[in-house]
C-alpha positions as semicolon CSV with decimal commas, in nm:
position;residue;x (nm);y (nm);z (nm)
1;M;1,488;-2,208;-2,080
2;G;1,659;-2,426;-2,335
3;L;1,544;-2,732;-2,139
4;L;1,182;-2,621;-2,167
5;Q;1,221;-2,565;-2,539
6;I;1,354;-2,918;-2,579
7;L;1,059;-3,053;-2,379
8;S;0,813;-2,850;-2,588
9;A;0,913;-3,046;-2,897
10;Y;0,795;-3,364;-2,724
11;V;0,459;-3,247;-2,588
12;Y;0,238;-3,257;-2,898
13;P;0,221;-3,556;-3,136
14;S;0,167;-3,457;-3,500
15;D;-0,103;-3,717;-3,571
16;C;-0,467;-3,627;-3,493
17;S;-0,611;-3,976;-3,441
18;E;-0,769;-4,102;-3,120
19;I;-0,446;-4,279;-3,041
20;S;-0,262;-3,948;-3,067
21;H;-0,496;-3,800;-2,804
22;Q;-0,392;-4,076;-2,567
23;I;-0,028;-4,015;-2,656
24;L;-0,080;-3,642;-2,602
25;R;-0,202;-3,699;-2,246
26;Q;0,089;-3,929;-2,175
27;H;0,342;-3,690;-2,327
28;Q;0,204;-3,400;-2,121
29;N;0,223;-3,607;-1,802
30;N;0,580;-3,705;-1,886
31;V;0,679;-3,342;-1,946
32;C;0,522;-3,238;-1,615
33;E;0,730;-3,502;-1,440
34;A;1,040;-3,384;-1,626
35;I;0,977;-3,026;-1,513
36;Y;0,932;-3,152;-1,158
37;K;1,265;-3,338;-1,166
38;I;1,441;-3,029;-1,301
39;L;1,289;-2,815;-1,027
40;L;1,384;-3,075;-0,767
41;S;1,743;-3,094;-0,893
42;F;1,798;-2,719;-0,877
43;S;1,572;-2,621;-0,587
44;K;1,851;-2,642;-0,327
45;I;2,125;-2,504;-0,552
46;D;2,001;-2,186;-0,717
47;I;1,627;-2,135;-0,694
48;D;1,632;-1,807;-0,888
49;N;1,767;-1,977;-1,201
50;V;1,466;-2,207;-1,226
51;K;1,195;-1,967;-1,107
52;E;1,098;-1,899;-1,469
53;F;1,011;-2,266;-1,517
54;L;0,680;-2,200;-1,340
55;Q;0,601;-1,855;-1,478
56;F;0,278;-1,864;-1,674
57;D;0,407;-1,627;-1,942
58;K;0,712;-1,846;-2,007
59;L;0,513;-2,168;-2,020
60;N;0,253;-2,013;-2,249
61;D;0,516;-1,866;-2,480
62;I;0,726;-2,180;-2,515
63;F;0,455;-2,442;-2,534
64;S;0,206;-2,239;-2,740
65;R;0,471;-2,190;-3,007
66;V;0,462;-2,562;-3,074
67;Y;0,090;-2,534;-3,148
68;S;0,153;-2,264;-3,405
69;E;0,435;-2,452;-3,575
70;S;0,228;-2,769;-3,580
71;S;-0,064;-2,584;-3,737
72;I;0,154;-2,444;-4,014
73;H;0,299;-2,789;-4,075
74;S;-0,046;-2,947;-4,100
75;I;-0,171;-2,680;-4,340
76;S;0,134;-2,720;-4,562
77;E;0,056;-3,091;-4,595
78;N;-0,318;-3,030;-4,651
79;K;-0,411;-3,216;-4,333
80;I;-0,726;-3,139;-4,139
81;S;-0,648;-3,113;-3,770
82;R;-0,912;-3,179;-3,509
83;I;-0,690;-3,076;-3,218
84;P;-0,710;-2,706;-3,119
85;K;-0,373;-2,548;-3,178
86;S;-0,421;-2,195;-3,053
87;G;-0,279;-2,219;-2,702
88;A;-0,132;-2,427;-2,424
89;A;-0,401;-2,388;-2,157
90;S;-0,468;-2,757;-2,094
91;F;-0,099;-2,833;-2,061
92;I;-0,031;-2,537;-1,830
93;Y;-0,313;-2,657;-1,604
94;K;-0,141;-2,994;-1,586
95;V;0,188;-2,834;-1,483
96;Y;0,040;-2,642;-1,189
97;E;-0,187;-2,930;-1,086
98;N;0,092;-3,188;-1,093
99;E;0,098;-3,324;-0,739
100;N;0,477;-3,355;-0,721
101;I;0,528;-2,995;-0,835
102;K;0,261;-2,876;-0,594
103;Q;0,425;-3,052;-0,299
104;L;0,770;-2,924;-0,395
105;K;0,662;-2,560;-0,439
106;A;0,382;-2,539;-0,179
107;D;0,592;-2,310;0,041
108;D;0,669;-2,069;-0,245
109;P;0,413;-1,785;-0,282
110;N;0,521;-1,744;-0,643
111;Y;0,388;-2,090;-0,726
112;W;0,037;-2,001;-0,600
113;L;0,052;-1,664;-0,774
114;Q;0,143;-1,817;-1,110
115;R;-0,126;-2,082;-1,067
116;A;-0,383;-1,807;-1,008
117;K;-0,256;-1,611;-1,306
118;S;-0,283;-1,915;-1,534
119;I;-0,652;-1,952;-1,447
120;Y;-0,719;-1,581;-1,499
121;M;-0,544;-1,571;-1,835
122;T;-0,709;-1,882;-1,972
123;N;-1,062;-1,800;-1,851
124;Y;-1,062;-1,427;-1,920
125;R;-1,304;-1,430;-2,214
126;N;-1,526;-1,711;-2,088
127;T;-1,841;-1,642;-1,885
128;S;-1,963;-1,998;-1,828
129;D;-2,046;-2,129;-1,482
130;S;-1,736;-2,348;-1,489
131;S;-1,520;-2,043;-1,563
132;K;-1,680;-1,857;-1,273
133;E;-1,582;-2,145;-1,047
134;K;-1,227;-2,139;-1,183
135;I;-1,200;-1,765;-1,116
136;L;-1,308;-1,824;-0,756
137;E;-1,043;-2,094;-0,729
138;A;-0,784;-1,852;-0,867
139;I;-0,886;-1,592;-0,605
140;D;-0,810;-1,847;-0,333
141;W;-0,465;-1,919;-0,480
142;A;-0,382;-1,550;-0,523
143;K;-0,490;-1,472;-0,167
144;K;-0,269;-1,754;-0,044
145;A;0,021;-1,597;-0,235
146;E;-0,054;-1,261;-0,071
147;Q;-0,082;-1,405;0,279
148;D;0,223;-1,631;0,249
149;S;0,429;-1,345;0,109
150;R;0,334;-1,123;0,402
151;M;0,437;-1,395;0,647
152;K;0,777;-1,424;0,481
153;I;0,820;-1,046;0,472
154;D;0,738;-1,027;0,842
155;N;1,008;-1,290;0,898
156;G;1,267;-1,073;0,723
157;E;1,246;-1,206;0,367
158;S;1,204;-0,873;0,189
159;R;1,245;-1,028;-0,158
160;Y;0,880;-1,128;-0,134
161;L;0,763;-0,766;-0,135
162;R;0,724;-0,780;-0,514
163;T;0,540;-1,111;-0,494
164;E;0,298;-0,960;-0,242
165;S;0,238;-0,659;-0,467
166;N;0,185;-0,880;-0,771
167;A;-0,056;-1,097;-0,573
168;I;-0,259;-0,791;-0,471
169;M;-0,280;-0,685;-0,835
170;Q;-0,382;-1,034;-0,944
171;I;-0,656;-1,047;-0,680
172;A;-0,786;-0,710;-0,801
173;L;-0,797;-0,837;-1,159
174;L;-0,974;-1,155;-1,052
175;Y;-1,236;-0,980;-0,840
176;G;-1,287;-0,722;-1,115
177;K;-1,344;-1,004;-1,363
178;Y;-1,571;-1,198;-1,128
179;A;-1,783;-0,892;-1,041
180;N;-1,826;-0,832;-1,414
181;M;-1,917;-1,197;-1,475
182;R;-2,183;-1,169;-1,202
183;K;-2,319;-0,846;-1,358
184;Y;-2,244;-0,659;-1,033
185;I;-2,543;-0,811;-0,853
186;D;-2,341;-0,925;-0,551
187;K;-2,255;-0,626;-0,329
188;N;-2,005;-0,831;-0,130
189;I;-1,807;-0,921;-0,443
190;N;-1,827;-0,560;-0,562
191;E;-1,676;-0,445;-0,233
192;F;-1,394;-0,699;-0,256
193;A;-1,316;-0,574;-0,607
194;L;-1,320;-0,215;-0,486
195;R;-1,099;-0,299;-0,189
196;Y;-0,832;-0,472;-0,396
197;Y;-0,830;-0,215;-0,676
198;Y;-0,773;0,044;-0,402
199;K;-0,490;-0,164;-0,252
200;M;-0,340;-0,212;-0,597
201;F;-0,339;0,156;-0,692
202;S;-0,216;0,273;-0,352
203;D;0,073;0,023;-0,344
204;T;0,395;0,223;-0,376
205;N;0,594;-0,094;-0,450
206;N;0,412;-0,156;-0,776
207;I;0,389;0,183;-0,947
208;E;0,528;0,073;-1,286
209;A;0,302;-0,232;-1,305
210;V;0,000;-0,015;-1,226
211;K;0,094;0,223;-1,507
212;T;0,115;-0,070;-1,744
213;F;-0,224;-0,189;-1,624
214;L;-0,389;0,146;-1,699
215;Y;-0,266;0,157;-2,057
216;Y;-0,209;-0,199;-2,177
217;S;-0,363;-0,463;-1,950
218;R;-0,650;-0,680;-2,067
219;G;-0,800;-0,627;-1,720
220;K;-0,845;-0,255;-1,785
221;Q;-1,193;-0,310;-1,929
222;D;-1,317;-0,471;-1,606
223;F;-1,181;-0,174;-1,410
224;Q;-1,357;0,071;-1,640
225;M;-1,681;-0,124;-1,607
226;L;-1,646;-0,104;-1,229
227;L;-1,601;0,273;-1,249
228;G;-1,916;0,291;-1,460
229;Q;-2,107;0,107;-1,190
230;I;-1,974;0,346;-0,925
231;I;-2,100;0,643;-1,126
232;S;-2,438;0,504;-1,230
233;K;-2,546;0,307;-0,922
234;P;-2,524;0,477;-0,581
235;D;-2,595;0,149;-0,398
236;F;-2,326;-0,042;-0,590
237;V;-2,138;-0,080;-0,260
238;G;-2,193;0,036;0,097
239;K;-2,155;0,402;0,191
240;E;-1,851;0,319;0,404
241;W;-1,653;0,274;0,079
242;E;-1,698;0,635;-0,033
243;D;-1,332;0,734;0,012
244;E;-1,210;0,435;-0,188
245;M;-1,466;0,504;-0,462
246;N;-1,355;0,866;-0,496
247;F;-0,990;0,757;-0,500
248;L;-1,051;0,513;-0,786
249;L;-1,267;0,759;-0,979
250;N;-0,986;1,018;-0,964
251;I;-0,746;0,761;-1,108
252;G;-0,979;0,627;-1,375
253;L;-1,118;0,961;-1,492
254;G;-0,794;1,155;-1,456
255;R;-0,556;0,940;-1,654
C-alpha cells in the first residue's frame, strides 16, 4: 500500500488553472500505467499481495485523502479552488477502465466485482439518466464476476466462493438501487431485485456481510423501499414470487 500512497502524492497538481487540468489528466493516466506495471510485475509472483491495489475501498481511501489535504492547503493560503476535492471518483474510473489493467485482470472475477462496486458507490445518490446507464453497466460487470466465480469454483478453485457471494450481494444492491431509480414501474427489474435479495439473504457463505448490510449499509434504504412496495402493491411482482416475498418480509420486519 505504500506504493499507492507514494503515487497518490503525484496524482493531483496544486494549481487550479486550465493547464493544471491538462496536467491532472496526464498525471492520472501516468498513475494508472504505474499501477498496471506494479500489477504486472507481481501477478505471477504473489497475486494476493497486490489484490488490494484494485479494491475500490483502498483506492478511494488513499486517493481521496489527497483531495482533503489539498483542500486544507488551499484554504490555508486563501486560494479559491475550482476543482472538486471531495472524492476520487473520476480517477477510480480511469483505473478500472485502463485498457492494460483490464486485459491483465480480465480473467479475475474480483476485477469485475470491484469495477461494479466503484460504479455503485460513485452513483449511489445520483438519479440522472446517465447514472441509470452506469448502474446497468455495473450490473453487467457484477454478473460477470458471479458467473466467472462459479466457473472457477466448479473447476476446484474454492477460494472464489467469497467472491461469488460478494458478487451476489453487489448485484442485489445494484438491482435494488435501479428499481428505486425507476420508481418500481418495471416489473421485470423488480423481480430481478427480489431474486438477488433472496439469493443474498439465503447465502450461508455471507452471513456476516448480510448482518452488516442490515444495520450499516447505505443500500439498506433501497431494501426497505422494496419491502414497502411488496406490502403496498400486490402486483409489484408476479404471484410466482410469493415465497421469496414472504422470506424477505420476515427478514426485513423481524430484525
